[in-house]
C-alpha positions as CSV (number, residue, x, y, z in Angstrom):
1,M,8.1,-1.7,1.1
2,T,6.4,-3.1,4.2
3,V,2.9,-2.1,5.5
4,A,4.6,-0.3,8.4
5,Q,6.7,1.7,5.9
6,L,3.7,2.6,3.8
7,I,1.7,3.7,6.8
8,E,4.5,5.9,8.0
9,A,4.9,7.5,4.5
10,L,1.2,8.1,4.3
11,R,1.0,9.5,7.8
12,Q,3.2,12.3,6.6
13,M,0.8,13.3,3.8
14,P,-2.3,15.5,4.0
15,S,-5.2,13.3,5.0
16,E,-7.4,14.7,2.2
17,A,-4.9,13.8,-0.6
18,V,-6.0,11.1,-3.1
19,V,-3.8,8.0,-3.4
20,L,-2.8,7.2,-7.0
21,L,-1.0,4.3,-8.4
22,E,1.4,4.8,-11.4
23,G,1.5,2.2,-14.1
24,D,2.1,2.1,-17.9
25,G,2.7,5.9,-18.0
26,A,-0.7,6.7,-16.4
27,F,-2.2,7.2,-13.0
28,A,-5.2,5.5,-11.4
29,R,-6.9,6.0,-8.1
30,V,-6.4,3.2,-5.5
31,A,-9.8,1.8,-4.9
32,G,-9.1,-1.2,-2.8
33,V,-6.6,-2.9,-0.5
34,N,-6.6,-6.7,0.0
35,L,-4.4,-9.0,2.1
36,E,-3.2,-12.2,0.4
37,K,-2.0,-14.7,3.0
38,S,1.1,-16.6,2.0
39,V,0.5,-20.3,1.4
40,T,4.3,-21.0,1.5
41,A,6.1,-21.2,4.8
42,G,8.7,-18.6,5.1
43,L,7.3,-16.2,2.5
44,P,5.6,-13.0,3.7
45,D,1.9,-12.2,3.3
46,E,1.2,-9.6,0.6
47,V,-1.0,-6.5,0.4
48,I,-2.4,-5.8,-3.0
49,L,-3.6,-2.4,-4.0
50,S,-6.3,-2.4,-6.7
51,T,-7.3,0.5,-8.9
52,D,-10.6,1.9,-10.1
53,A,-11.2,0.2,-13.4
54,E,-13.1,3.2,-14.7
55,E,-10.0,5.4,-14.9
């Protein structure tokens, strides 16, 4: 999924909805978004979603 695809999908959701990330059979709130620039020519940059470690 690209950033543009994610933005479009989120645009269709209620603005007050909480964003959760599923992993290992559990859900956690998304607490941060970071951009990691690619150091290798030809590979895309990556957006990393991080969760709240307290959940």
